[in-house]
Backbone as a printed PyTorch tensor [residue, N CA C, xyz], in Angstrom:
tensor([[[ -14.3780,  -14.1670, -119.9420],
         [ -14.6870,  -12.9490, -120.6640],
         [ -16.0620,  -13.1260, -121.3250]],

        [[ -16.3030,  -14.2800, -121.9860],
         [ -17.5430,  -14.5640, -122.6420],
         [ -18.7310,  -14.5590, -121.6100]],

        [[ -18.5750,  -15.0900, -120.3950],
         [ -19.6170,  -15.1170, -119.4150],
         [ -19.8760,  -13.8260, -118.9560]],

        [[ -18.9410,  -12.9180, -118.8270],
         [ -19.2280,  -11.5110, -118.4410],
         [ -20.0230,  -10.8280, -119.4500]],

        [[ -19.7170,  -11.0230, -120.7630],
         [ -20.5090,  -10.4410, -121.8610],
         [ -21.8890,  -10.9810, -121.8770]],

        [[ -22.1020,  -12.2670, -121.6120],
         [ -23.3860,  -12.8300, -121.5450],
         [ -24.2080,  -12.2450, -120.3800]],

        [[ -23.5970,  -12.0940, -119.2790],
         [ -24.2630,  -11.4620, -118.1300],
         [ -24.5540,  -10.0500, -118.4050]],

        [[ -23.7260,   -9.2780, -119.0800],
         [ -24.0860,   -7.9200, -119.3480],
         [ -25.2870,   -7.8780, -120.2860]],

        [[ -25.2830,   -8.7950, -121.2810],
         [ -26.3710,   -8.8150, -122.1810],
         [ -27.6680,   -9.2040, -121.5070]],

        [[ -27.6800,  -10.0920, -120.6160],
         [ -28.8430,  -10.4670, -119.8590],
         [ -29.3590,   -9.3080, -118.9580]],

        [[ -28.3560,   -8.6160, -118.2780],
         [ -28.7400,   -7.4920, -117.5670],
         [ -29.4370,   -6.3890, -118.4260]],

        [[ -28.8650,   -6.1280, -119.5270],
         [ -29.5260,   -5.2440, -120.4360],
         [ -30.9030,   -5.6390, -120.8330]],

        [[ -31.1550,   -6.9220, -121.2080],
         [ -32.4770,   -7.3800, -121.5240],
         [ -33.4460,   -7.2210, -120.3320]],

        [[ -32.9980,   -7.5440, -119.1250],
         [ -33.7680,   -7.4030, -117.9360],
         [ -34.1510,   -5.9860, -117.6680]],

        [[ -33.1870,   -5.0320, -117.8750],
         [ -33.5400,   -3.6140, -117.7460],
         [ -34.5900,   -3.2070, -118.8000]],

        [[ -34.5070,   -3.6490, -120.0060],
         [ -35.4140,   -3.2490, -121.0270],
         [ -36.7680,   -3.8500, -120.6720]],

        [[ -36.8440,   -5.0480, -120.1470],
         [ -38.1070,   -5.6360, -119.8510],
         [ -38.6940,   -4.8830, -118.6520]],

        [[ -37.9330,   -4.4750, -117.6880],
         [ -38.4640,   -3.6290, -116.5870],
         [ -39.0770,   -2.3530, -117.0110]],

        [[ -38.3750,   -1.6980, -117.9680],
         [ -38.8580,   -0.4360, -118.5840],
         [ -40.2140,   -0.7420, -119.3220]],

        [[ -40.3810,   -1.7490, -120.0790],
         [ -41.5690,   -2.1670, -120.7440],
         [ -42.6900,   -2.4290, -119.8130]],

        [[ -42.4460,   -3.1590, -118.7570],
         [ -43.4300,   -3.4180, -117.6970],
         [ -43.8760,   -2.1340, -117.0330]],

        [[ -42.9270,   -1.2830, -116.7420],
         [ -43.2840,   -0.0030, -116.0840],
         [ -44.1990,    0.8080, -116.9990]],

        [[ -43.8900,    0.8160, -118.2600],
         [ -44.7400,    1.6070, -119.2060],
         [ -46.1390,    0.9860, -119.2820]],

        [[ -46.1730,   -0.3280, -119.3050],
         [ -47.4820,   -0.9910, -119.3230],
         [ -48.2090,   -0.7170, -118.1260]],

        [[ -47.6290,   -0.6650, -116.9290],
         [ -48.3710,   -0.3260, -115.7380],
         [ -48.8500,    1.1010, -115.7590]],

        [[ -48.0610,    1.9860, -116.4000],
         [ -48.4960,    3.3170, -116.3660],
         [ -49.7050,    3.5750, -117.3580]],

        [[ -49.7060,    2.7520, -118.3550],
         [ -50.8150,    2.9180, -119.3830],
         [ -52.0690,    2.0940, -119.1350]],

        [[ -51.9460,    1.1760, -118.2130],
         [ -53.0610,    0.2590, -118.0350],
         [ -54.1110,    0.7720, -117.1130]],

        [[ -55.3890,    0.7930, -117.6500],
         [ -56.5780,    1.0810, -116.7720],
         [ -57.5760,    0.0280, -117.1290]],

        [[ -58.0630,   -0.5410, -116.0200],
         [ -58.9540,   -1.7050, -116.0690],
         [ -60.3460,   -1.2990, -115.5120]],

        [[ -61.4140,   -1.6480, -116.1530],
         [ -62.7930,   -1.3450, -115.6380],
         [ -63.3630,   -2.6320, -115.2560]],

        [[ -64.0520,   -2.5940, -114.1280],
         [ -64.8690,   -3.8220, -113.6150],
         [ -66.1510,   -3.2780, -112.9760]],

        [[ -67.1570,   -4.0690, -113.0990],
         [ -68.4600,   -3.7090, -112.4750],
         [ -69.0210,   -4.9060, -111.7030]],

        [[ -70.0950,   -4.4920, -110.9620],
         [ -70.8050,   -5.4680, -110.1710],
         [ -72.3210,   -5.0210, -110.1210]],

        [[ -73.1500,   -6.1010, -109.9440],
         [ -74.5170,   -5.7810, -109.8080],
         [ -75.1490,   -5.3450, -111.2200]],

        [[ -74.6280,   -5.9310, -112.2910],
         [ -75.1730,   -5.5290, -113.5660],
         [ -74.8070,   -4.1300, -113.9510]],

        [[ -73.6150,   -3.6900, -113.4800],
         [ -73.2340,   -2.2420, -113.7930],
         [ -73.7610,   -1.2510, -112.7660]],

        [[ -74.3180,   -1.6990, -111.6770],
         [ -74.8040,   -0.7670, -110.6410],
         [ -73.6120,   -0.0070, -109.9910]],

        [[ -72.5070,   -0.7500, -109.8850],
         [ -71.2340,   -0.1400, -109.3760],
         [ -70.0910,   -0.4740, -110.4400]],

        [[ -69.4330,    0.5520, -110.8270],
         [ -68.3230,    0.3590, -111.8280],
         [ -67.1130,    1.1430, -111.2500]],

        [[ -65.9290,    0.3780, -111.2620],
         [ -64.6580,    1.0310, -110.8950],
         [ -63.6450,    0.8980, -111.9130]],

        [[ -62.7720,    1.8520, -111.9750],
         [ -61.5890,    1.7840, -112.8430],
         [ -60.3630,    1.8170, -111.9040]],

        [[ -59.3810,    0.9070, -112.2900],
         [ -58.2000,    0.6850, -111.4900],
         [ -56.9880,    0.7870, -112.4810]],

        [[ -55.9350,    1.4350, -112.0590],
         [ -54.7640,    1.4490, -112.9070],
         [ -53.7590,    0.2810, -112.6170]],

        [[ -52.7430,    0.2160, -113.3010],
         [ -51.8310,   -0.9770, -113.2310],
         [ -51.0680,   -0.9560, -111.9300]],

        [[ -51.1050,    0.1330, -111.1890],
         [ -50.4790,    0.1590, -109.8490],
         [ -51.5850,   -0.2770, -108.7780]],

        [[ -52.7640,   -0.7770, -109.2120],
         [ -53.7700,   -1.1470, -108.3560],
         [ -54.3810,   -0.0350, -107.4590]],

        [[ -54.3410,    1.2020, -108.0980],
         [ -54.9010,    2.3330, -107.4400],
         [ -56.3250,    2.5890, -108.0810]],

        [[ -57.3200,    2.7530, -107.3970],
         [ -58.6350,    3.0930, -107.9220],
         [ -58.5130,    4.5130, -108.5030]],

        [[ -58.9700,    4.7100, -109.7640],
         [ -58.9400,    6.0000, -110.4370],
         [ -60.3250,    6.5500, -110.5580]],

        [[ -61.3170,    5.6850, -110.4800],
         [ -62.7710,    6.2260, -110.4720],
         [ -63.7280,    5.1910, -109.8670]],

        [[ -64.7640,    5.6190, -109.3730],
         [ -65.8490,    4.8590, -108.9080],
         [ -67.1920,    5.4680, -109.3330]],

        [[ -68.0480,    4.5970, -109.9390],
         [ -69.3850,    5.1620, -110.3480],
         [ -70.3680,    4.2640, -109.7230]],

        [[ -71.3420,    4.9170, -108.9960],
         [ -72.4670,    4.2080, -108.3340],
         [ -73.7480,    4.6950, -109.0100]],

        [[ -74.5260,    3.8550, -109.5320],
         [ -75.7760,    4.0880, -110.1350],
         [ -76.7580,    4.6190, -109.0150]],

        [[ -77.5690,    5.6260, -109.4160],
         [ -78.5390,    6.1640, -108.4860],
         [ -79.4750,    5.1610, -107.9580]],

        [[ -79.7370,    4.1480, -108.8010],
         [ -80.7090,    3.0880, -108.3240],
         [ -80.3420,    2.4440, -107.0460]],

        [[ -79.0030,    2.3090, -106.7970],
         [ -78.5000,    1.6530, -105.6320],
         [ -78.8660,    2.4360, -104.3510]],

        [[ -78.9410,    3.7860, -104.5000],
         [ -79.2880,    4.6290, -103.3430],
         [ -80.8050,    4.5950, -103.0340]],

        [[ -81.6060,    4.3090, -104.0370],
         [ -82.9930,    4.2960, -103.8080],
         [ -83.4780,    3.1560, -102.9220]],

        [[ -82.6760,    2.1130, -102.9540],
         [ -83.0210,    0.9260, -102.0060],
         [ -82.5410,    1.2420, -100.6200]],

        [[ -81.6880,    2.1210, -100.4080],
         [ -81.0720,    2.4690,  -99.1020],
         [ -80.5470,    1.2240,  -98.4170]],

        [[ -80.0290,    0.2860,  -99.1950],
         [ -79.4810,   -0.9790,  -98.6150],
         [ -77.8980,   -0.8080,  -98.6150]],

        [[ -77.4110,   -0.3370,  -97.4530],
         [ -75.9490,   -0.0490,  -97.3250],
         [ -75.1550,   -1.3240,  -97.4700]],

        [[ -75.6600,   -2.3720,  -96.9560],
         [ -74.7910,   -3.6820,  -97.0710],
         [ -74.7440,   -4.0910,  -98.5060]],

        [[ -75.8180,   -3.9360,  -99.3180],
         [ -75.6950,   -4.2570, -100.7240],
         [ -74.7580,   -3.3440, -101.4070]],

        [[ -74.7480,   -2.0560, -101.1170],
         [ -73.6950,   -1.1510, -101.7630],
         [ -72.3640,   -1.5690, -101.3970]],

        [[ -72.1100,   -1.8890, -100.1370],
         [ -70.7100,   -2.3620,  -99.6820],
         [ -70.3550,   -3.5550, -100.4680]],

        [[ -71.1960,   -4.4680, -100.6040],
         [ -70.9250,   -5.7800, -101.2840],
         [ -70.6180,   -5.5300, -102.7320]],

        [[ -71.3710,   -4.6220, -103.3780],
         [ -71.1490,   -4.2680, -104.7990],
         [ -69.8130,   -3.6170, -104.9670]],

        [[ -69.4970,   -2.6510, -104.1540],
         [ -68.1810,   -1.9720, -104.2670],
         [ -67.0910,   -2.9750, -104.1020]],

        [[ -67.1590,   -3.8170, -103.0640],
         [ -66.1680,   -4.7610, -102.8420],
         [ -66.0220,   -5.7630, -103.9730]],

        [[ -67.0740,   -6.1860, -104.5460],
         [ -67.0660,   -7.1440, -105.6530],
         [ -66.4320,   -6.4880, -106.8730]],

        [[ -66.7750,   -5.2520, -107.1320],
         [ -66.1560,   -4.5390, -108.2740],
         [ -64.6650,   -4.3360, -108.1110]],

        [[ -64.2250,   -3.9040, -107.0030],
         [ -62.8060,   -3.6640, -106.7120],
         [ -62.0400,   -5.0510, -106.8140]],

        [[ -62.6190,   -6.0690, -106.2650],
         [ -61.9700,   -7.4030, -106.3110],
         [ -61.8480,   -7.8960, -107.7580]],

        [[ -62.8750,   -7.6020, -108.5740],
         [ -62.8560,   -8.0260, -109.9660],
         [ -61.8010,   -7.1530, -110.7440]],

        [[ -61.6850,   -5.9020, -110.4270],
         [ -60.7520,   -5.0160, -111.0400],
         [ -59.3320,   -5.5050, -110.7050]],

        [[ -59.0910,   -5.8080, -109.4050],
         [ -57.7560,   -6.3580, -109.0190],
         [ -57.4390,   -7.6120, -109.7040]],

        [[ -58.3640,   -8.4780, -109.8460],
         [ -58.1280,   -9.7850, -110.5500],
         [ -57.7810,   -9.4730, -112.0100]],

        [[ -58.4880,   -8.5590, -112.6370],
         [ -58.2540,   -8.2690, -113.9620],
         [ -56.8580,   -7.6520, -114.2040]],

        [[ -56.4660,   -6.7790, -113.3160],
         [ -55.0840,   -6.1230, -113.4350],
         [ -54.0850,   -7.2130, -113.2690]],

        [[ -54.1890,   -8.1530, -112.2730],
         [ -53.2540,   -9.2610, -112.1030],
         [ -53.1490,  -10.0950, -113.3990]],

        [[ -54.3060,  -10.3900, -113.9480],
         [ -54.3580,  -11.2410, -115.1330],
         [ -53.6510,  -10.5590, -116.3630]],

        [[ -53.9130,   -9.2530, -116.5100],
         [ -53.2610,   -8.4150, -117.5640],
         [ -51.7030,   -8.4190, -117.3880]],

        [[ -51.2460,   -8.1740, -116.1230],
         [ -49.8660,   -8.1060, -115.7720],
         [ -49.1260,   -9.3600, -116.0120]],

        [[ -49.7850,  -10.5330, -115.6150],
         [ -49.2290,  -11.8570, -115.7110],
         [ -49.0400,  -12.1620, -117.2580]],

        [[ -50.0620,  -11.7800, -117.9420],
         [ -50.0380,  -12.0590, -119.4830],
         [ -48.8780,  -11.1590, -120.0670]],

        [[ -48.8080,   -9.9230, -119.7710],
         [ -47.8400,   -9.0190, -120.2630],
         [ -46.4320,   -9.4730, -119.7930]],

        [[ -46.2060,   -9.8120, -118.5800],
         [ -44.8730,  -10.2090, -118.1580],
         [ -44.4860,  -11.5720, -118.7860]],

        [[ -45.4250,  -12.4040, -119.0070],
         [ -45.1930,  -13.7060, -119.6750],
         [ -44.7440,  -13.4570, -121.1460]],

        [[ -45.4100,  -12.5150, -121.7770],
         [ -45.0480,  -12.1650, -123.1280],
         [ -43.6790,  -11.5880, -123.2740]],

        [[ -43.3030,  -10.7740, -122.2790],
         [ -41.9800,  -10.1090, -122.3140],
         [ -40.8280,  -11.0770, -121.9820]],

        [[ -41.0390,  -11.8820, -120.9370],
         [ -40.0050,  -12.8020, -120.5430],
         [ -39.8240,  -13.9730, -121.5430]],

        [[ -40.8150,  -14.1400, -122.4270],
         [ -40.6280,  -15.2360, -123.3440],
         [ -39.5970,  -14.8510, -124.3730]],

        [[ -39.3840,  -13.4960, -124.4630],
         [ -38.4650,  -13.0080, -125.4780],
         [ -36.9670,  -12.8930, -124.8270]],

        [[ -36.8880,  -13.1860, -123.5500],
         [ -35.5120,  -13.2110, -123.0790],
         [ -34.7130,  -14.3920, -123.4030]],

        [[ -33.4800,  -14.1940, -123.7810],
         [ -32.6070,  -15.2210, -124.2810],
         [ -31.5680,  -15.4580, -123.1960]],

        [[ -31.9310,  -16.2700, -122.1260],
         [ -31.0610,  -16.5210, -121.0860],
         [ -30.5670,  -17.9200, -121.2190]],

        [[ -29.1720,  -18.1070, -121.4310],
         [ -28.6420,  -19.3730, -121.6180],
         [ -28.8950,  -20.2910, -120.4180]],

        [[ -29.2600,  -21.5290, -120.6620],
         [ -29.6210,  -22.4020, -119.5830],
         [ -31.0480,  -22.4510, -119.0940]],

        [[ -31.7810,  -21.3240, -119.4090],
         [ -33.2040,  -21.2560, -119.0000],
         [ -34.1530,  -21.3660, -120.1860]],

        [[ -33.6520,  -21.2150, -121.3900],
         [ -34.5140,  -21.2730, -122.5820],
         [ -34.3100,  -22.5470, -123.3300]]])
């Protein structure tokens, strides 16, 4: 009976943690740029781009390959930052879990 109660308590903690993570994902917006701010992107916690800004200066050079590289670099940096934020947040949440035998 005690094991069942512990399991139910753990399941409740996991559900609360999932809800907190989902809220964090919904609220998270990360900004990253490349080329000294020539390309700036914003990405949400679901790793969807929510905006892209390209400085007019990039177009004056008419260097398509440079623009492609800058967009790719900014998106990759935003993805890395989202992963970093999520790992940090999940680590903070799971450190509060009281799971017998794991803590």
